[in-house]
N, C-alpha and C positions, 0 to 999 in steps of 0.2 A: 502493500499500499505505499510508502512510504517513497519507494521510489514508482511508484507512478504518478504520486503526487509532484518530487521533484521534476520529472521528464515535463508533468505537464504546467509546472510554473517558470522551467527553460523555455517553454515550446511560448508563452503567453508573454514572454519577456524580448523573444528572438519577433513574435510574430507586430510588437508596439517599437522594436528597433528597425526592423526593414519600415516601417507605415512612415519613421517621420524621413524628412527629403529636407533638411538644414540647407538654408539660403547662406551660401557667403560672397559676402563681397567681390564683386567684380564676377557677379555668375552669368550666364549669357542668358538669354529667353529661353524661359524652359516652363513646361506644363507644371500650370496651380494642381498644389496637394489639393482632397477632396476633406478638410479642414471644418472641425464642429465646435461651436457651444455649447453646448451640451455638456453639463455640468459644473460650470463654472458660475462666479460669483461677481452680476452688474457689480461696477466700484463707482464709475460715474456715466455721465451721457452728456452727448446735446443733439438738437432736434434742428432745418430749414437753418440750417445754414446758408449763405447764398455767394453761387460760385461766377460771377458773368465777367464773361470778356468779349471781346469786339464781335465774335461769332455769334455767344450760345453764353446762357444762364442756363443755370445750374441750383439744385442742393442738397446739401449734405448731411447725413446721419451721422455722425461719429460714437465711439462707448469707450469702453478702457473695461474689465474682465480682471478677477485677481482667480487663482488656482492651475493645477497642475495641466500643459499643455504637451506637445509633442516633446518639446528640446530643454521641459523644464519642471521639477518635482517638486512642490511644495505647495501649501496654499494660498502664497503671498507670488509668486510666478504672475507676469502681466500681460494678456492676452490684450492687443489692437483690435480691434472692429469696425470699418468704414461700408456705407451707402453712398451713390447719388443716383438721382434725377434728373434727367434732362430735360427741363423743361420749354427747353421752343430754344429757336432763333432770334439772332438782334442783327437788326438792318433787311440786306440781303443775305444775311450769312445762316448757313443751311443748319447751324444748330447742331452740329453736327459733333459728336466728341471722340478723340485713338486714342488718347493716354490719361491715364491716374496714375500718381503719385505724390506718397506718404513719406514724411522726411521727422526727428531725425532718425535715425538707426545705427550711426557709426560705432562700433566695437561689440552692439550686440550680435550675440547667440537668436534669429528667425529663423522662422518659414513660414512660407506664406503661400497662403490658398483658397479658397472662397467654399459657402456654404448658402446652396437653396434653402431661403428657409422655406415650413410646408408649412408654416402656421406663422402668421405679421405678430411681433414679439412691437413690447410696447414702445420699442426705438427704431426697427428694422421691419420694411414688409416683405412680405413670404414672394419666391418664386424671383422674376431679373437676370438679367445675359449674364454669364456669367466672362468670365475672363481669358483671351485666347494662353495667352501666357503671362509670365511674371519674373522679372527680374533684379538685380541690388546693384547699385554700379560702383563699380572698383574704388573712384577716391570718393571720401570721407573720415577712415575708411567704408565705405557702406553705408552710407550716410542713406539715400533717396531709396526706396524701396518699389517698380513697377512694378501698374498691373495697364496690357496690354488689348487694347480693341480696334484692330488693322482691319484694314481692305486685304480679303485670302480671294484664292484664285475663284473660289462657288459662288464669290458675290461678295459683299458687306454683313462686319460683323461689327464696327463702332456703332457708336452710343446713337441711340436718334434721337427728339423729339419726342416725349411719351415715353420714352425706356426707363425703367430702370436694370443696377447693376444688383448682378448675387449680393451677399453679404461679405465685404471686400475686409481677408484678414490673415495679421498678423500676427504670429508667436514669440515669446522672448521669454528672453530668464532675464531681464531687468525687474527688478520690484518695488521701483517710486515710477510715477510720473508726473510730465510736466506738459507747455502750448508743446504744440510739434503743429507740423504746416502742411496740407494736404492743396495740391494742383491739378487743375481738367485741363486739360491739352489736346488743343489743333489749327498746331497754326497762335493762331494767338492763349495767351493761357489765363486761368483765371487761379487763382491762392487763395484760404484763408483759412485762420486755425484752428487744431482740431488736436489730438494726443500725443505723444509718444513718448518716450524713455527717457530716465532717468537715472544719476547715482542722485543716492540716498544723500543726505546733509547731514554731516557731525551730529551728533547732538551735542548742546553745551558744554556737560558734563568729561564729554570725549575729547574734546575742544582744547579743556584743559588741561586735563592729563598727556594733549598733546605736547601744549605748548610750557608745560610742568618737563616734562620730559626734554627741550627742546634746550631752557634756561638750565637745566642742570646739565646736559650736554658739551652748551656754554660751560658754565662754571668749573666746569674738567676740565675743559683743554683750556681756559685763562691758567689756572690752580699748573697742569702741565709743565707747559712753557716757561715758568719763570721756577720751577722748577729746573726744569735746561735752562 
């Protein structure tokens, strides 16, 4: 029985590892992973953020979730989620959107993909158009994650007026969040504040300990010099 249990646990671990597909800095555009928000805890969200450019208008919903994801184990691991609704063209513009980018994910482990919700949530609509590919910039390093809706040989996969995306997800190993940037692009670019990861700010007590240690080191060095 113990042997069977060990084999089963090992198989589950292998399955989880095989499912995770980290998106490293400089990754070429690849097929997005099928990710999910199931089991995660909503930390914060924003809805109806306006993305206006010279050729299109759109709105953005964004949220931060905590909990174990594919690349980070623990209740404090953060997952960032976004959804864009293309609301129309501007002037003679077609209203088409081809690329969506989120930042700043520099130095963090990430996995990127999407979730087509079967039922709408308080933050996100159900269904939507999935990105064709996802990628991560080399510079930063890896600051920008891109969700791509390009023209294809079989037709257009662009976001058109009236379309909304699936829930676009970036899983990370970050445990703190701050204001990030989100952009919609098609020749013209529209950018708005959303959410992104950040390093934790040291607590005052920690800062005091660090300061005391540096002061002690300085005094020790000064005494050593006098003795020499």
